[in-house]
KEKE-3310 file (N, C-alpha, C; in steps of 0.2 Angstrom, whole numbers, plus 5000, padded with zeros to 4 digits):
npx = (5912:5898:5902:5905:5893:5887:5893:5891:5877:5875:5882:5874:5863:5867:5869:5856:5849:5858:5854:5838:5840:5845:5837:5824:5832:5834:5819:5815:5820:5820:5806:5805:5814:5803:5793:5800:5801:5787:5782:5793:5786:5772:5775:5779:5770:5762:5768:5767:5754:5751:5760:5755:5740:5744:5749:5738:5729:5733:5733:5720:5718:5725:5719:5705:5707:5711:5700:5690:5696:5693:5681:5677:5683:5679:5664:5666:5670:5656:5649:5652:5649:5634:5618:5607:5611:5608:5598:5582:5566:5554:5533:5522:5506:5499:5500:5512:5529:5544:5557:5572:5578:5567:5567:5577:5583:5573:5564:5566:5550:5553:5544:5544:5531:5518:5500:5491:5495:5488:5488:5503:5509:5498:5497:5510:5510:5501:5507:5517:5510:5505:5518:5522:5511:5511:5524:5522:5515:5524:5530:5543:5550:5555:5542:5540:5541:5532:5533:5527:5533:5531:5532:5528:5525:5515:5504:5500:5497:5497:5483:5478:5487:5483:5471:5474:5482:5475:5469:5479:5491:5487:5497:5506:5513:5513:5523:5527:5531:5539:5544:5558:5562:5556:5563:5578:5574:5573:5584:5595:5592:5595:5583:5573:5566:5552:5541:5530:5521:5509:5492:5475:5469:5477:5483:5494:5508:5519:5535:5546:5556:5555:5556:5555:5564:5573:5579:5589:5589:5599:5597:5600:5601:5596:5594:5583:5569:5562:5547:5547:5549:5540:5528:5531:5545:5548:5547:5552:5567:5567:5565:5576:5586:5583:5586:5598:5607:5619:5625:5630:5632:5641:5650)
npy = (4993:4995:5009:5013:5008:5016:5028:5025:5027:5040:5044:5040:5045:5059:5057:5057:5068:5076:5071:5073:5090:5091:5087:5095:5106:5105:5103:5115:5123:5119:5122:5135:5138:5134:5143:5152:5148:5147:5161:5169:5161:5164:5179:5177:5172:5182:5193:5186:5186:5197:5202:5195:5202:5212:5212:5202:5212:5223:5214:5215:5230:5229:5221:5225:5237:5233:5226:5238:5244:5235:5233:5248:5247:5236:5245:5254:5246:5240:5255:5257:5247:5247:5247:5259:5271:5282:5296:5297:5305:5308:5307:5306:5297:5309:5317:5326:5330:5321:5315:5304:5308:5315:5304:5301:5297:5290:5270:5261:5252:5245:5242:5236:5237:5235:5242:5237:5222:5204:5196:5193:5204:5210:5202:5203:5214:5215:5205:5215:5226:5218:5215:5227:5233:5222:5226:5240:5237:5234:5246:5251:5253:5261:5268:5260:5266:5260:5261:5259:5260:5261:5251:5252:5266:5271:5266:5269:5284:5296:5296:5283:5277:5282:5278:5264:5263:5263:5251:5244:5244:5259:5268:5266:5274:5278:5279:5287:5293:5300:5289:5289:5294:5284:5273:5277:5277:5262:5260:5260:5252:5242:5234:5224:5224:5223:5228:5217:5209:5218:5215:5212:5222:5231:5229:5223:5214:5216:5211:5209:5210:5203:5208:5215:5227:5234:5248:5257:5270:5278:5279:5267:5250:5238:5223:5211:5204:5190:5180:5169:5171:5174:5181:5183:5180:5189:5200:5198:5197:5213:5218:5213:5219:5234:5234:5230:5241:5246:5261:5267:5277:5293:5302)
npz = (5195:5198:5196:5183:5176:5178:5172:5160:5159:5160:5148:5140:5143:5138:5126:5120:5124:5114:5101:5101:5102:5090:5082:5085:5081:5069:5064:5065:5058:5045:5044:5046:5033:5023:5026:5020:5006:5001:5003:4992:4983:4981:4979:4967:4961:4960:4953:4939:4939:4936:4926:4917:4916:4912:4899:4893:4894:4885:4874:4871:4868:4857:4848:4850:4843:4830:4824:4826:4815:4804:4805:4800:4788:4781:4781:4773:4759:4760:4756:4745:4735:4737:4734:4727:4725:4719:4715:4713:4707:4706:4703:4716:4722:4724:4716:4718:4717:4721:4729:4730:4743:4750:4759:4767:4783:4787:4788:4771:4764:4748:4731:4716:4704:4694:4691:4683:4685:4685:4698:4702:4708:4715:4725:4733:4736:4747:4755:4758:4765:4776:4783:4788:4794:4805:4811:4816:4827:4835:4847:4850:4837:4825:4813:4796:4780:4769:4750:4734:4718:4700:4687:4673:4667:4654:4656:4670:4676:4689:4693:4692:4699:4711:4713:4715:4725:4737:4739:4747:4762:4772:4773:4761:4747:4731:4717:4703:4684:4670:4657:4656:4671:4678:4676:4678:4689:4693:4688:4698:4706:4700:4694:4684:4670:4658:4644:4638:4623:4615:4618:4605:4612:4615:4627:4641:4645:4660:4662:4676:4689:4704:4718:4735:4742:4756:4762:4770:4783:4779:4764:4757:4749:4758:4761:4752:4747:4742:4732:4739:4752:4768:4775:4790:4789:4784:4792:4802:4799:4796:4807:4814:4808:4807:4821:4823:4815:4808:4804:4786:4780:4778:4788)
capx = (5907:5893:5902:5905:5886:5883:5896:5887:5872:5876:5884:5869:5857:5870:5868:5849:5849:5862:5849:5834:5841:5846:5831:5821:5833:5832:5813:5812:5826:5812:5799:5806:5814:5797:5788:5803:5800:5779:5783:5793:5779:5768:5779:5782:5764:5758:5771:5766:5745:5751:5764:5750:5737:5745:5750:5732:5723:5738:5731:5714:5716:5727:5711:5697:5709:5710:5691:5687:5698:5691:5673:5678:5685:5670:5658:5669:5667:5650:5648:5656:5645:5628:5613:5601:5615:5605:5592:5576:5563:5547:5527:5519:5499:5494:5504:5517:5535:5546:5564:5576:5580:5564:5565:5582:5580:5566:5565:5558:5551:5550:5542:5544:5528:5511:5493:5488:5498:5484:5490:5508:5509:5493:5500:5515:5509:5497:5512:5521:5506:5504:5523:5521:5505:5515:5529:5519:5512:5532:5532:5550:5554:5553:5539:5543:5535:5529:5534:5527:5535:5527:5536:5524:5522:5513:5499:5502:5499:5495:5478:5479:5491:5478:5465:5477:5486:5467:5467:5485:5493:5486:5504:5508:5515:5512:5527:5526:5535:5539:5548:5565:5562:5556:5570:5582:5574:5576:5592:5598:5591:5596:5578:5572:5558:5552:5534:5528:5518:5502:5488:5473:5466:5481:5486:5499:5511:5527:5541:5550:5561:5549:5558:5555:5570:5574:5581:5592:5589:5605:5596:5607:5597:5601:5593:5579:5564:5558:5542:5547:5549:5533:5526:5535:5551:5551:5544:5557:5572:5566:5566:5583:5589:5582:5588:5608:5609:5625:5626:5633:5632:5649:5649)
capy = (4992:5001:5017:5010:5008:5025:5031:5024:5027:5045:5045:5040:5053:5066:5056:5056:5073:5077:5070:5078:5096:5091:5086:5101:5112:5103:5103:5122:5125:5117:5125:5143:5137:5131:5149:5157:5146:5149:5170:5168:5157:5169:5183:5175:5170:5190:5194:5184:5189:5206:5202:5191:5205:5221:5208:5204:5223:5227:5211:5216:5235:5231:5219:5231:5242:5229:5225:5244:5247:5232:5238:5254:5247:5233:5248:5258:5241:5242:5261:5256:5242:5248:5249:5265:5277:5288:5299:5295:5310:5304:5310:5303:5296:5315:5322:5328:5327:5317:5312:5299:5313:5315:5297:5298:5296:5284:5265:5263:5246:5248:5236:5239:5232:5240:5241:5228:5216:5202:5193:5192:5213:5213:5197:5205:5220:5215:5203:5219:5230:5215:5216:5234:5232:5218:5230:5246:5237:5235:5254:5253:5250:5267:5267:5258:5269:5257:5263:5257:5261:5257:5251:5252:5272:5273:5267:5270:5290:5298:5294:5277:5276:5284:5270:5258:5262:5262:5244:5242:5250:5266:5274:5264:5277:5275:5284:5286:5297:5300:5283:5289:5295:5277:5268:5279:5274:5256:5254:5263:5246:5235:5232:5220:5228:5222:5226:5212:5210:5221:5212:5216:5227:5235:5224:5218:5211:5218:5207:5210:5209:5204:5208:5220:5230:5236:5254:5261:5277:5283:5279:5265:5245:5235:5219:5211:5197:5189:5178:5163:5173:5172:5187:5183:5179:5197:5204:5195:5200:5220:5219:5214:5224:5240:5234:5230:5245:5253:5265:5266:5285:5295:5308)
capz = (5192:5196:5193:5174:5174:5179:5166:5154:5157:5159:5143:5136:5143:5134:5118:5118:5123:5109:5094:5103:5102:5084:5077:5086:5076:5061:5062:5066:5052:5040:5045:5042:5024:5020:5024:5017:5003:5001:5003:4986:4977:4983:4976:4960:4957:4960:4948:4934:4935:4936:4918:4911:4918:4909:4893:4891:4891:4880:4868:4870:4868:4852:4845:4848:4838:4824:4825:4823:4808:4800:4802:4796:4780:4781:4779:4765:4754:4758:4752:4738:4732:4739:4730:4730:4728:4716:4719:4709:4707:4703:4706:4721:4719:4724:4710:4723:4716:4728:4726:4736:4749:4755:4763:4771:4790:4786:4784:4768:4763:4742:4727:4709:4698:4689:4693:4678:4687:4687:4705:4708:4712:4722:4731:4737:4740:4752:4758:4761:4767:4781:4787:4788:4801:4810:4814:4818:4832:4838:4848:4851:4831:4820:4806:4790:4774:4761:4743:4728:4711:4695:4679:4668:4667:4651:4660:4678:4681:4696:4693:4693:4706:4717:4715:4717:4732:4742:4743:4753:4769:4771:4771:4753:4743:4724:4712:4693:4680:4664:4656:4659:4677:4680:4671:4680:4698:4694:4688:4704:4711:4696:4693:4676:4668:4650:4643:4634:4617:4616:4611:4601:4616:4617:4635:4641:4653:4661:4664:4680:4695:4711:4725:4741:4745:4762:4762:4776:4784:4774:4758:4754:4750:4764:4763:4749:4747:4736:4735:4744:4760:4771:4781:4796:4790:4784:4797:4807:4795:4796:4815:4816:4804:4813:4829:4825:4812:4807:4797:4782:4778:4779:4792)
cpx = (5900:5895:5903:5899:5885:5886:5891:5881:5871:5877:5877:5863:5859:5867:5861:5847:5853:5857:5843:5837:5843:5842:5827:5824:5831:5827:5814:5816:5821:5806:5799:5809:5807:5792:5792:5802:5793:5780:5783:5789:5774:5767:5779:5775:5761:5760:5770:5760:5748:5756:5757:5744:5739:5747:5742:5727:5730:5736:5723:5715:5719:5722:5707:5701:5707:5702:5690:5691:5695:5683:5674:5679:5680:5666:5658:5667:5661:5645:5648:5652:5637:5625:5609:5605:5614:5599:5586:5573:5558:5540:5524:5512:5495:5496:5509:5525:5538:5553:5567:5575:5576:5564:5570:5581:5575:5569:5560:5560:5549:5550:5541:5536:5521:5504:5491:5491:5492:5484:5499:5510:5504:5495:5507:5514:5506:5503:5514:5518:5504:5511:5524:5518:5509:5520:5529:5516:5518:5531:5539:5554:5551:5546:5543:5540:5536:5530:5532:5528:5534:5535:5533:5519:5517:5505:5496:5501:5498:5487:5477:5482:5485:5473:5470:5479:5480:5469:5474:5486:5491:5491:5506:5507:5517:5518:5528:5531:5534:5543:5555:5566:5561:5562:5574:5581:5576:5582:5595:5598:5593:5590:5575:5567:5558:5545:5533:5521:5510:5496:5481:5467:5471:5483:5490:5504:5518:5530:5544:5554:5554:5553:5554:5562:5568:5578:5582:5590:5593:5603:5599:5603:5603:5600:5586:5576:5562:5552:5541:5548:5542:5534:5531:5543:5554:5551:5551:5565:5572:5569:5572:5587:5590:5587:5597:5611:5615:5627:5631:5636:5638:5648:5650)
cpy = (4995:5008:5018:5010:5012:5029:5030:5025:5034:5047:5044:5044:5059:5065:5057:5063:5080:5077:5073:5085:5096:5091:5090:5106:5113:5103:5111:5125:5125:5120:5134:5142:5137:5139:5155:5155:5147:5156:5170:5165:5162:5175:5183:5174:5178:5192:5193:5186:5195:5209:5201:5197:5212:5218:5205:5209:5224:5222:5215:5222:5235:5225:5221:5236:5242:5229:5233:5247:5241:5232:5243:5250:5244:5236:5253:5252:5241:5248:5260:5252:5243:5249:5254:5271:5283:5291:5300:5301:5308:5308:5305:5302:5300:5321:5326:5326:5325:5312:5307:5303:5315:5309:5296:5300:5291:5275:5263:5252:5247:5240:5240:5233:5239:5237:5237:5222:5211:5198:5193:5199:5213:5208:5200:5210:5222:5209:5210:5225:5224:5215:5223:5236:5228:5225:5236:5243:5236:5242:5254:5253:5258:5265:5264:5260:5263:5262:5258:5260:5257:5257:5251:5262:5276:5273:5268:5278:5290:5294:5286:5273:5277:5282:5267:5255:5260:5257:5240:5245:5256:5269:5272:5271:5274:5280:5283:5292:5295:5289:5283:5290:5286:5273:5271:5277:5266:5251:5256:5257:5242:5232:5232:5224:5227:5222:5221:5215:5213:5215:5215:5223:5230:5233:5223:5219:5215:5214:5210:5208:5210:5203:5213:5221:5235:5243:5257:5267:5283:5282:5271:5256:5241:5227:5218:5205:5195:5184:5174:5164:5175:5182:5188:5183:5185:5202:5204:5197:5206:5221:5219:5217:5231:5239:5233:5234:5249:5256:5267:5273:5289:5305:5316)
cpz = (5192:5195:5184:5172:5173:5176:5162:5152:5156:5151:5138:5137:5138:5128:5115:5116:5116:5101:5097:5099:5095:5077:5077:5082:5068:5057:5062:5059:5045:5041:5043:5035:5021:5020:5019:5009:4998:4999:4994:4980:4976:4977:4969:4956:4955:4953:4942:4934:4934:4928:4915:4913:4912:4900:4891:4892:4887:4873:4864:4866:4859:4846:4846:4843:4830:4821:4821:4815:4802:4799:4799:4788:4777:4777:4773:4760:4754:4754:4745:4732:4733:4734:4732:4731:4724:4719:4713:4708:4704:4706:4710:4719:4719:4719:4713:4719:4722:4724:4735:4742:4754:4759:4769:4778:4792:4784:4780:4764:4753:4737:4722:4705:4694:4691:4689:4678:4690:4694:4707:4712:4717:4728:4736:4738:4747:4756:4764:4767:4776:4785:4791:4795:4804:4812:4816:4824:4838:4842:4848:4843:4828:4817:4801:4785:4769:4756:4739:4719:4703:4690:4672:4666:4660:4654:4667:4681:4686:4698:4696:4699:4711:4719:4717:4725:4738:4745:4747:4758:4767:4771:4764:4751:4738:4721:4705:4691:4675:4662:4657:4664:4679:4678:4675:4687:4698:4692:4694:4708:4708:4694:4686:4675:4660:4648:4638:4627:4619:4611:4609:4603:4619:4626:4634:4647:4655:4663:4668:4684:4702:4717:4729:4742:4750:4761:4768:4776:4779:4765:4752:4755:4755:4764:4756:4749:4745:4736:4738:4752:4762:4774:4786:4796:4788:4787:4802:4805:4797:4804:4816:4814:4807:4818:4829:4818:4813:4802:4792:4778:4779:4782:4788)
residu = (MET:LEU:ALA:LEU:ARG:CYS:ILE:VAL:GLY:ASP:LEU:ARG:GLN:VAL:ARG:CYS:LEU:CYS:ILE:ASN:HIS:HIS:VAL:HIS:LYS:THR:SER:SER:LEU:SER:LYS:GLY:GLN:ARG:SER:SER:VAL:ASN:ILE:LYS:LEU:ARG:THR:ARG:LEU:ALA:VAL:THR:LEU:LEU:VAL:SER:GLY:GLY:LEU:LEU:GLY:ALA:TRP:TRP:TYR:VAL:HIS:ALA:GLU:LYS:GLN:GLU:LYS:ASP:GLN:GLN:ARG:ARG:LEU:GLU:GLN:LEU:ARG:GLN:VAL:ALA:LEU:GLY:GLN:GLY:ASN:PHE:SER:LEU:LEU:ASP:HIS:GLN:GLY:ARG:ARG:CYS:THR:LYS:ARG:ASP:PHE:LEU:GLY:SER:TRP:VAL:LEU:LEU:TYR:PHE:GLY:PHE:THR:HIS:CYS:PRO:ASP:ILE:CYS:PRO:ASP:GLU:LEU:GLU:LYS:MET:SER:ALA:VAL:VAL:ALA:SER:LEU:ASP:GLN:ASP:LYS:SER:LEU:PRO:PRO:VAL:GLN:PRO:VAL:PHE:ILE:THR:VAL:ASP:PRO:GLU:ARG:ASP:ASP:VAL:ALA:ALA:LEU:SER:ARG:TYR:VAL:LYS:ASP:PHE:HIS:PRO:ARG:LEU:LEU:GLY:LEU:THR:GLY:THR:ALA:GLU:GLU:VAL:LYS:GLU:ALA:GLY:ARG:ASP:TYR:ARG:VAL:TYR:ALA:SER:PRO:GLY:VAL:LYS:ASP:GLU:ASP:GLY:ASP:TYR:ILE:VAL:ASP:HIS:THR:ILE:LEU:MET:TYR:LEU:VAL:SER:PRO:ASP:GLY:LEU:PHE:LEU:ASP:TYR:TYR:ASN:ARG:MET:LYS:SER:GLN:GLU:GLN:ILE:THR:THR:SER:ILE:ARG:ASN:HIS:ILE:ARG:ASN:HIS:VAL:SER:LEU:ALA:LYS:ASP)
# end
């Protein structure tokens, strides 16, 4: 009986040893399998990232190409509809012949008016002078040339303009010419001008477009400012245009 108990005890020990060995083996295999799975996941992740990066790079290149083509198409459309594509030829307030080509490469703030204007033209020219003076204080910006073109060549000859421009910015350039030359300059910017009926003294008012035109170094109209725009608003707008300007001129 004692011997039987010993045999049973030995069998139990053997069974325990076998079970422990099996559990240990299973545990070892599980760790190896997990390691293998982790390696495969990392490999797949790396491949996915590489493929995604390649696709993203290709998309960015195609997108950049499309944006460049769209920009070129937009610039070509702007060239076709831009104002100021003509070339006026007028006399300045010192009697020198001046053409539009003389302003190429410079920023120009342009106003059409007449020296006998009682209030609007002086007010707008004072505002324009203040804008130019404010921009002059920013040394990072190129100078802006203020220009005044008369819509009343009958009365605004060289001598009249010479006297008139002295009341405004020292760089203000007054331009006049024959009736046809002045009309052509205005037509280039779609300026409306119509002399009124003369009174008994021969005086009259000229009804005309009241706008300031910003002209880029390309010689093309870029923006305009009506009477409702303040000096500060115009100054800010011109400063932004200068800093963000994209040339419309053809190479």
